[in-house]
N, C-alpha and C positions, 0 to 999 in steps of 0.2 A: 369730508364735505358736510356742510350743514344740512343739505337736502340731497338725498340719494337719487340720482337720475340714471336711466339706462344708457348704455353706451351706443354710439352711432358708429357702425363699422365703416361706413363710407367716410365719415369725418376723420376717424382714426387713421385710415389708410392714407387719406390726403395729407395728414400731418406728418406721418412717418416717411412718406415718399417725397416730401417737398424739400428741395435743395436750399430754399430760402436765399438764393443768389450767393451761396457760399461754396467755394471750391472744396472745402474739407468736410462738409457736413454729411452728404449722402454717399454711401458706398454701395455694396452689392445688394440688390433687391431680388428676392427669391419668391416665386409662386409655387406652392406645394398643394398637391391633390386637387388642382383646378384644371378644368378642360381648356379654359381660355389661355391665350398667350400674352395678353397685355394686362396691365394693372387695372385699368378701368373695366375691361371685360370681366376680369376675375372678381372685382368688387361687385358688379351686377350679378354675377353667378352666386356669390355668397349671400347677397341680399335675397335672391330668389329662393335659395335653400332655407334661409331663416323664415321666409314667408310661408314655407310649406308646413312649419310647425305652428299650429294655432292654439295649442293647449298650454305651452310653457309660459309662465308668468314672470320668470326671472330674467336676468340680463343674458342675452344670447351671444355676447362678445366677450372674449377673454384677452386682455392686454397684458402681455408678459414682457418684462424688461430684463435682459441678461447683460450684466456689466462686468468688466474685467478690471483688475488692479492697474493703477497708473504705470505706464511703461510696457505693459503686456500688449503685444500685437500679433495674435495668431493669424496664420494665413487663411485664405478664403476656404480651403477644404476643411481646415480644422473648425472654423466658425460654422460651416454648414453641418458638419458632423455633430457638433455640440448642440446646435439648434434642433436637429432631428432626435437626438437622444433625450433632450429635456422634454420635448413635446410628447415623445413616445412614453416617457416615464410618467407624465401627467395623465396619460390616457387619450391624448389627442393625435396619436400617430396617423390615424386615417382621416382626420378632420382637415377641412380646407383652412389654409393660413397664408398670410402674406408677411414676409419679414424684410427688414431693412437695416443695414449696418450704418451707424452714425460715427463720425470721427471728429465732431465739432466741440467736444469737451475733453477734459484731461483723462477721461476713462473711456476707452473703446467700448461701445455697447450695441446691443441688437434689440430693436423693437419688433415684437411678434404680435400680429393681430390674428387671433384664432377664432374660428366659427365654432361655437359650442354645439351647434346642431350637426348631427352626423349626416353626411351627404346622401346616404342610401336609406338608413333606418329612420331618419328625421326625428331622432330622439336627442334630448339635450343632456350633455355630460357635464357634471359639476364635481371636480375633484375634491375629496374630503381633506380638509386641512392641508391645502396645497403647499403652504410654507414649509411644513415638515418634509414633505416629499422633495421639494426643491432643495432644501438643505442637504438631504442625503445624496441627491443627484449631483450637487455641486462638489461635494467631497470626493465622489468617485471620479468626476471629470477632472478635477485638479490633480488627482493621482495619475490618471491615465494619460493626460496631455502635458504633464510637467508644469502646471500652472502654480502661481503663488497661492499658498494655502490661506484661507480666510476662516473666520469664526462664523458658522452658520447656525449656532445654537443661541437663541436670544437670551441674553443675560439681564435685560431690562424689562420692566413692565411696559404696557402699551403707552401709558402716560409719559414715562421716562423717555421712551423712544420718540414720541411726538415732540417732546421738549428738545431733545438732542437734534432732531431733524430741523426744527425751527432755528436753532442756533447755527447749524451748519449751512442751511440753504438761504435763510433770510438774513443771517448775521446779527440778529437781535437776541439779547440775553433773555432767557426764560426765567420764570419765577423759581422753578426747581433748581436750575443751575445757579442762580443768584444765592439762594439759601444755602446750597451746599458749599459755595465758595466763601460766603461772608460770615455766616452765623450758625452753621449746623453744630459745630463742636460746643458752642456756648449753649445752645438749646439742649443738647444731650446731657450737659453737665448739671441741669436742674435736678433737685432732689425732692421737690414737692410741686403741687399744682400752683402755688403762689410763685415760686421761683420760675416755673415754666412760663407762666403768663408774663412775669416781669421781663424775662429774656426775650420773649416774642415782642412785647410792647416796645422794648428798647430798639428793636430793629424794624418798627413800623408794621408788625404782623399781629394777627389775632387768631386764636384757636377757637373753633366753633364746632358744635355737634351738628351733624347733618346726616340724616338717614341712620344707618347702622354704624357710622364711623365718624371720624374727625376730618375737618378741612382747615387749611391754613389760608387766611385771606390777607392780601396786601391792601395798602391804603387806596389804590386805584380800583379796587373791586376784583382783581384777579385772584382766583382760587385754585388750590391744588390739594389733592388728597394728602393727608399727613403721612400715610404709609408709603406714598410715592417718593417723598423726600427721604425717608429712612424707615426701615422696618421697625425700629425701636419706638417710633412715634405712632404706631397703630393703636387703635382704641383698646384692644385686649391687653397689649403689653403695657400701656401707660396706666390703665386701671389696676393691673396686677402690681405695679410699683407704687402708685400713689393713692389707690383706693378709688371709690366712685368719683365720677367727673365733677369738678367744681368750675363753674363759669367764672370768667374774669370780672372782678368788681368794677363798678363805674369809676372809682377814684384812680384805679390803675389804668383805665382807658385814656385818662388825660395825661399820662406820662409822655414827656417829650422824647421822641425817637432820635437816636444818634445817627441812624441811617435808614433809608427807605428804598424800596424796590421801585425802579422805573424802567420802562421799556427803552433801553438804550443799547447801542452797539456792544457786542462782545469785546472785551479788552483786547486790543491789538498791540503789536510792537511799535506802532507809530501813533502819534496824537491825532485823533480824528474829531476833535471838538468843533472846529470851524466847519469841517465838511458836514458833520451831522446837523449843525445849525442851518446850513444851506439846504440840506435834505429836507428838514422839517418845513422850512419856508417854501421850498419847491412843491412839497406835497399839499400845503395849504393853498397855494396859488393854483395848483392843478385841480384841486377839489372845487374851487370857486369857478374856474373855467369850465369844468365839467357841468356844474349846475347851470351856468349861463347857456351853454350849448344845448342842454336838455330842455330848458325853458323855451329857447328859441325854436327848437323842433316841435315842442308841444303847441306853441302858439301857431306855428305854420300848419299843423294838423287841424287845429280848431278852425282856422280860417278856411281851409279847403273843405272841411265838412260843412260849414255854414254856406259856402258858395254852392256846394252840391245840393243841399236842401233847398236853397233859394231857387236854383234852377229847376228842381223837381216841383216846387210849388207853382212856378210859372207854367210848367208843362201841364200840371193837373188843372190849373185854371183855364188854360186853352182848351183842354178836352171838355171841360164843363160847358164852355160857351159854344162848343160845336153841336150841330144838329145831328140827328141820326138815331139809330136804334139803341136801346139800353145795353143790349149784348155787345155791341161794338164799343160803346164807352167802357164797359166793364173790362173788355180785353185791353183797351188802351191804358186804363188805370193800372192793370196788372203789369203791363210792360213798363210803365213809368216807375212802379215800385221796385221791380226787379233791377232796372237800370240804376236806381238810387242805391240799392243794397250792394250791387257790384262795384259802384264807384266808391262807396264808403269802405268796402273791403279792400280795394286797391289802395286807398289812402292810408288805411291802418297798416298794411304790409310795408308801404313806403316809409311810414313813421317808425316801424320796428327796425328797418335797415338804418335809418338815420340815428336812432338811439344806440344801436350796436356800434355804429361808426363813432359816435361821441364817446362811448365807453372805451373803444380801442384807442382813440386819439388821446384821450385824457386819462388813461389808466393809471391808477396809483401803483407804485412800485415798492417792493421791499428795499431795505437798506442795501443789501448785496446787489440787487438788480439795478438800483440807482447808481451805485459805484461802477458797475459794468457799463451802463449807458454813458456816464461821464468819461470813463476811460476810452471808450470808442470815439468820443468827441475830442480826445487829445488832452484830457486832464491828467497831468502826471501825479498829482496828489491822490486822486482816486485809484490810479493804477498801483501806486505804492501801498495804499490801504488794502487792496485786494491781495497783493503779494505778502502782506503781513498777517494774513489770516492763518489760524492754526491748521486749517485744511490744506494750505499751500505747502507742499513738501518738496517741490522742485522736480525737474525732469530726471528720468532715470533711463538706463540702457545706453544706446549709441548716441553720444552727445559730443558737441564741439564747444569749447570754451576759449575765450580770448583774454589776453592780459596785456597791459601796456597802455600806450597813449592811443585813444580812439581817434579815428580819422573821419572827416566829414564825407558823406556819400549821398546817394540818392535815397529818397524816402520810399520804402517798399509799400505795396498795397496791403492794408490790413484786412484779412478775411473775417476774423472774429477775435474776441477776447473772452476767455472763460472766467468763471467766478473765482478761480484761484490766481488770476492775473497772468495767465499764459497767453501771449499774443501769437496768433496764427497768421503768418504772412503768406501771401500767394507767391509761388515760385514756379511758373509754367503750369504743368499738369499736376504738380505736387504742392506741398506747403512746408514752411519752416516754422517751428514752434520756438518761442523765446520766453523763458521764465524770469528774465532779468539777470541771470548769471550764466546760463548755458543755452545752447541752441540744439535743436533736434530736427531731423528731416522726417516729416510725417509720411505714413503709408509707404509707397514704393520709393526707395532711395535712388532716384534718377540722377544722371550726371548733372543736369541743370540744377536740380534741387541741392545737390552737394556743393556745387560751385556757389550757389546763392547763399548757402549757410556759411561757407568760408568768407564770402564777401561781407555778409552781415556781421559776422564775428569780428572781422578786422575793423569795420567801420564803427561798430558800437562799443567794442571792448578793447581792441588793440591787436597788434600784428603777431604777438606770440601766442600760438594756438596750442591748446591742450585737447587731445582726442581721447575719449573713453569709449569702450565698447569691445566688440568682437574683433578678431583678427581680420575678417573679411571687410568689416566696416572701415577699419584703419587703412586697409589697402585701397579701398574706394576713395577715401579722403585724400590719400597721397596722389592718386591718379587725377582727382579733381583739382588739386593744388597745382600739379604740373600743367594740366590743360589750361587752367585759367591764368597762369603766369602772374599770380598775385604776389606782392612783396610781403610774404609772411614767412615765419619760421616756426617749426614745431618744437614744443618744450621737450618732447622725448628725443634724446639723441639718436636713437635707432631710426625713428621715423624721419628725422631731419636728414640723416645721412642717406636714407633711401630716396628722399625727395631730390637731394642734390645729385645723386647718381642718375636718376631718371631725367633730370634737367640737362645734365651733361650729354646723356644719350640722345635726347631730343635735338639738342643743338648740333650733335654730330650728324644726325640724319638730315638736318636742314641746311647743310653746307651748299654753296652754289654748285650748279651743274658742272662747271668747268673743273671744280676741285674733285668731283667724283668721276670725271670722265677719263681717268687714267686707265691704262691697260694693266692687267695683272697676269703674272706668270706667262708673259709673252703671247697672250691671246690676241691683244690688239683690239678687243671689242670695247666700244665706249659703254660707260655706265657701270662697269665693274668696280668693286671697292678693294682697297688694299687688304691684305690678309689680316693685318693687325686690327683693323676696324671690325672685321668679321669675327675675330676671336673675342674682341671686347663685347660685341653684340651677343655672342653666344654665352659668354660668362655672366651676363646680367641676369638678375632674378626676373622670373616671369612677371609681366605687368599688363595692365589694361591699356591698350593703345587706341583710344578713341580719337575723336576729332580734336583739333588743336585750336585754341583761341589765338587769333593773330595779334593780341595785345603784347607789346614789348617795347623796345626802344623807339624813340622818335627820330626818324631820318630827316634829311634835309628837305625832303618834299613835304614834310608835315604829316606823313602817314605813319600810323603805328604798325610796326612790323617786328617780327623776331629778328635777331641779329643774323646777318649773312644769309638771308633767305634767297632762294633762287628765283628765277623769273616765273611769271604765272604760266601754268600749263606745262611745267617741266615733267618729264617722265621719271617716276620713282625708280630706284634700283630694283632688280628682280626679286631680291629677298624681302622687299617691303610690299610687294604686290599681293593682293588677295588675302590680306591678313584678316584674322578673326579676333574680336575682342577677347581679352583674358587668355589668349594663346600666344606664346612667343615663338613657337615652332610649328610648322605644318608637316604632317606625315605624308604628304603627296607632293608631286612635282607637276606644275601646270605649264605647258608651253603655249604662250599666247599667240605666237606667230613663228615663222621659220627663222626669223632673225634674232629672237630673244630666247635664251635658255638660261638655266641656273648653272653657274660654274661649280665645279666640284667643291671649292672651298666655301660656297654659299649654302651648301646642303649639310645638315647635321650628319655627323660621321656615322651614326648608328643606322641610317636609312638603308644602306646597301647590305648590312649584316645584322638585320633585325633578329632573325631566328625566331624561336618560339619563346613566348613570355610565360614565366611561371605564374600559376594562379592557385594559391594555397587557401582560397577562401573556404573550401569545403574539406580541407585536410588539416589535421593538427598533428603535433609531434615533430620530432627532428630525425633526420637521417644520420645514422652512425656509420663509420667506415666498416665495410664488410657486412652490414646489416640492412634490413629492409626498412622502409619508411613506415612509422607507426600510423595506422589509419585512424582517422577520427570518425565521428558519427556520419552515417550516410543519409543525406537528405533526399526526399522525394522530389521529382521534377516540378510538381506544383508548388512545393515549398520554395525551391530555388527561384522559380518564376515570380512568386509573390515578393520574395526578398529583393530581387533585382528591380522589380517594378517600383517598390517603395523607395529604394536607394536612388533610382533614376529620377523619380519625382522630386525628392528632396534636393538632390544635387542641381536639378534644373532650376528650381526656385532660388537656390543659393547663388548660382551664377548670374541670375537676373538682379541680384542686389538685396534679396531678402535676408533678414537677420537670422540665419539658420546655420548651425554648425555643420561641419563636414560629416557626411554619412558614408559608410563603407561596410563591406562584409567583415564579420569577426575573424580575426587571425590572432594566433598566440603571439604575445610580445610582452615587453617590460612595461611597468606602470600600473598604478592602482586602478581598480575598476569600481564603478558605482552603478547601481541600478537606475535606469532612466525611463522606465515605463514599458508598456506593451502596445502593440498596434495590431489591427485585424485587417488584412489585405486579401481580397478575393477568397475569403473563407479560411485563410491560413493565419495563425497567430505568430507574431514576431516579437522577440524580446530585444530590448534596447539596453545596451550598457555603455557607459561613458568612460573613456580613457583620455585624460587631459581635456582638451577642447573638442575631441572627435567623438562621434557616436557610432558604435559598432552594432550591426544588426545580425541576428541569428534566429532561425526558425525553431519553434518549440511545439510540443504536442499539447493537447488540451489539459491533460493531467498536470503537466508542469505549469501551465498557465494558471490553473486554479490554485496551485501552491504559491505561485509568485504574487498572487493578490495580497498575500500577507506581508509582503515586503514593501516598505515605503520608498518613494522616489528619493534617491540620494544615499540610500544605505550601501555600505561597502559590500562587495561581492567578489567572488573568485570563480574561475571556470576551469574545470579539470580538463586534461587532454582528451577525455571522452565526451566533453561537451556538457557536463553536468554543472549547474550553477549552485554555488555554495555561499551562504551568508557569512557574516563576520563571526557568528556563533558556531560555524562549522556544520550547520545543517544542510544537507544536499537538497537541491530543488530539482 
């Protein structure tokens, strides 16, 4: 910022909690250490706390932004834990704060508005070099929660960082980046002051002494420190090579440059010459419109002030002509002056609002922001330019991709477009992201969202669908494809065969009532199914049996139905009643009435002879003939409780559609193991190891936890029959 201003906590909270009429923008909002229960009341409470400190002269608000890599979507509990640990690490664990999760960009991020004033001591806390502390905290959090590792040690100077930020966010080439890409090697090759000045002049640049160092200046007046471009161009190193500084002669200043720096868009994979010309013309028109609007507002203010003064003069003249005592006239004159001041003050406030409205309506935009605005208005060239930026890397994780001939369909509602060209479509309570090649269901993968993603993939890219992601996500996509009855095929043969099997099974369940009204095994009861059908149903793989889309064949009546559907209101067979999603068999029998029961063949065979189920989660080793079972480590009840609670919580989220691998207790078995982190539940430390796609959980003591901190996530480990964890180097943990 050119002028440093203090933060407004209320304005910051209003921004981070504003959904901006977008479905995908605002996520979880959390109030911490506040007595109030609403955002507005919490904001007033924080402002009152800040008002209690009258000695602090610095900014009393700390705005923290926690961003995750593209494709990373931690669950709500993980986001809350990360927010608490970062704030505590900065020394704000007891301070009031309001946080909001945003989903409207390519990177999931959390805005945290923190009150620097302590709620009870009323002292202000300013963390020393907070960026260093944040870097260390992020490294620990990445390791503990299995997040993608990032580089938190700044390798660039402040000026280099600002130049890179401008290129990434504004899309305009910086002078530092232009020199490095176009002529840095030529400048470094100079062997004298004369050759150095010639190389700079040939590229429209000039080296000047400024302060205690050198600056490189472009033809348009843009300057940058020479040492920012390259350390070899600093004043001490250049003078060590060439001797004392020699300024550029005037005759060399007239050398015609073969290239010059201009503030133009960063080179993209597409030609944006015409788009940039339109952008420049649009900005000039916008500036002229802004000046005209400001002039109109200023003239309106001047006219209102003159009217107020004229009215005040008339009032004073009337008071002068009035008879009466001098004290009475003095009082009337004072009232007239106060009325004039109040009116002029109201006129000035109204003028300030009008000026702000002019700035907001005719605001100049950066190149990237202008491309985003044009893309939102349907400009395909602007959308292609956004997707051609270097920052656009495409969607990752659970994605759906279509191939083949696109089919026309309905136009979905656009919720937002990011600066990387990712379109966010509304799909019920969720949203579907489109990067031009793949689709991804944002946030919670609801059934409607998955069906909308499949429909969009077919309409935009073709009916041959490729699914990438976890096993759970693929199973959900298959279920959504069967429910929606879309004319699609999966590129993966295994997925396609599974889809066909489920379709066949659905069609079998939807046969007319008279086809299923046969008697079985001489019972004579209507509604029972043949034994072959029941055997086929039991041999199918467990699947999600949600609601069915009635789209299908077109009958003679013009209605879209599934083939051979029964009459409306038909009674389903007993084995199809009271079903639960994601469960193909129930472990109970429910008798709805005296006339409806489950036949023996409709009940899984293991129900009558269930017996005791083995549970080897707390026992390791194998039993040998004539020998005893080798006992593993004995866990305390509180450790078992914490382990089961964590597994239940993760499994519950996984069944709801979250992208979470299967969690279970650790048991001995075949397959390579890798370290997946540690968790703390109810004061108990749990170790996570990964075998294939599954995560195995086992309790550990504090000493083992301290040693495991030296192991990185993903390192190969092994577990002995006694429960000791060993690294690939053979060291026991």
